[in-house]
C-alpha positions in Angstrom: 16.4 -7.8 8.0 14.2 -9.9 5.8 13.2 -8.6 2.1 9.6 -7.5 3.1 10.6 -5.3 6.0 13.2 -3.6 3.6 10.5 -2.9 1.0 8.2 -1.4 3.8 11.0 0.8 5.2 11.9 1.8 1.4 8.3 2.7 0.7 8.2 4.8 4.1 11.5 6.6 3.2 10.2 7.4 -0.4 6.8 8.7 0.8 8.4 11.1 3.5 10.7 12.5 1.1 7.9 13.3 -1.2 5.5 14.8 1.6 7.0 18.3 1.1 5.2 18.2 -2.6 1.9 17.4 -1.2 0.3 20.0 1.4 -2.0 17.5 2.5 0.7 14.5 3.2 1.9 14.5 6.7 4.0 11.5 6.9 4.2 8.0 6.5 5.0 5.4 9.4 5.7 1.5 9.5 3.6 -0.7 11.3 5.2 -2.3 14.2 6.0 -5.9 13.2 3.4 -8.5 14.8 1.3 -5.2 16.3 -2.2 -4.8 15.8 -2.1 -2.9 12.5 0.2 -5.6 11.2 -1.7 -8.4 12.1 -4.8 -6.6 10.6 -2.8 -6.3 7.1 -1.8 -3.1 7.6 2.2 -2.7 6.9 2.4 1.2 6.1 0.0 4.1 7.8 -0.4 7.6 5.8 -1.1 10.5 7.8 -2.7 13.3 5.8 -4.8 16.4 6.8 -7.7 14.2 5.9 -7.1 11.1 8.0 -4.9 8.2 8.1 -4.7 6.1 4.7 -3.1 2.6 4.7 -0.7 0.5 2.5 0.1 -3.2 2.4 3.6 -4.1 0.4 3.8 -7.5 -1.4 6.3 -9.1 -3.5 4.4 -10.6 -6.1 1.0 -9.8 -7.7 -0.2 -13.2 -6.8 0.4 -12.5 -3.4 -1.3 -9.0 -3.7 -4.4 -11.0 -4.9 -4.5 -13.4 -2.0 -4.4 -10.7 0.1 -7.9 -9.6 -1.2 -9.7 -12.8 -0.3 -12.3 -12.4 2.6 -10.5 -15.4 4.2 -7.4 -13.3 4.4 -7.0 -9.8 5.2 -9.7 -8.7 2.9 -12.1 -8.7 5.2 -10.8 -6.0 7.0 -11.4 -3.4 4.2 -14.4 -2.1 2.0 -12.1 -1.4 -1.0 -8.8 -2.7 -2.0 -6.6 -1.2 -4.7 -3.7 -2.9 -6.2 -0.7 -1.0 -7.8 1.8 -3.4 -9.5 2.8 -1.4 -12.4 4.6 2.0 -12.4 2.2 2.7 -15.5 -1.2 4.0 -14.3 -3.0 2.6 -17.4 -1.5 -0.9 -16.9 -4.2 -3.7 -16.7 -2.5 -5.3 -13.6 -3.5 -2.1 -11.7 -7.1 -2.4 -10.2 -9.6 -2.0 -7.3 -11.6 -4.3 -5.8 -14.8 -3.5 -3.7 -14.9 -6.1 -1.1 -18.5 -5.7 0.3 -17.1 -6.9 3.6 -19.7 -7.9 6.1 -17.4 -7.0 8.7 -18.8 -3.8 10.4 -15.5 -2.7 11.6 -13.8 -2.9 7.9 -11.9 0.1 7.1 -12.9 1.9 3.9 -9.7 1.5 1.9 -6.3 0.2 1.5 -3.9 0.3 -1.4 -1.8 -2.8 -1.8 1.7 -1.8 -3.5 3.6 -4.8 -5.2 7.2 -4.2 -5.2 9.0 -6.8 -7.0 12.6 -8.3 -6.1 15.3 -7.8 -8.9 16.1 -11.6 -8.9 19.2 -10.9 -6.9 17.6 -10.6 -3.5 17.3 -6.9 -3.7 14.4 -4.4 -4.6 13.2 -3.5 -8.0 14.4 -0.1 -9.3 13.8 2.6 -6.9 12.5 4.8 -9.7 9.6 2.1 -10.5 8.8 2.1 -6.7 8.5 5.7 -6.8 6.3 5.8 -9.7 4.1 3.1 -8.1 4.0 5.6 -4.8 3.0 8.5 -6.8 0.1 6.4 -8.3 -0.9 5.4 -4.7 -0.9 9.0 -3.3 -3.0 10.0 -6.4 -5.6 7.4 -5.3 -5.5 8.7 -1.7 -6.1 12.3 -3.0 -9.2 11.0 -4.9 -10.7 9.7 -1.5 -11.1 13.3 -0.2 -11.2 15.7 -3.5 
C-alpha cells in the first residue's frame, strides 16, 4: 500500500474510534480508489446525523493548496478548509470560499495535511488526532 492510502486508513480508523464521543457522528469510510468520489477529490466520507461531509488527505501544505485550484479539484466544492497544524490558531490552517461556477459543486470539504515523518511513515498519531478533532469541530459548525 502506498503512503497516501495508509494515511487515509489511519484517519478513518481514528475518526471511527472517536465516533462514540460525538453523538452526531455515525462513521467514516474511505472512498474506493479510482471510484467516482475519489476522482472528484474525496478520500473520506464522514457520515453524520446531519448528512455526509468530506475529507481529502494530502502530504504537504503545497499539495493542499494545489487541490484548491479551480483547474484541479477545487471546482467540485464551494468551500475548502485546510488543516495542516494541530494548533487551531496556527496561520497555516485556513478556509477558502471557491465561488465555483459548477452548479453541482458540493458545499464543503476539509483537506487534512498529514505529513511524513521523514522515514517513510506517517507523522505522530497524536498530531493527526488533534487535526481530526479540529476537522470534526468545523463539521459540527456546519449544522449548529
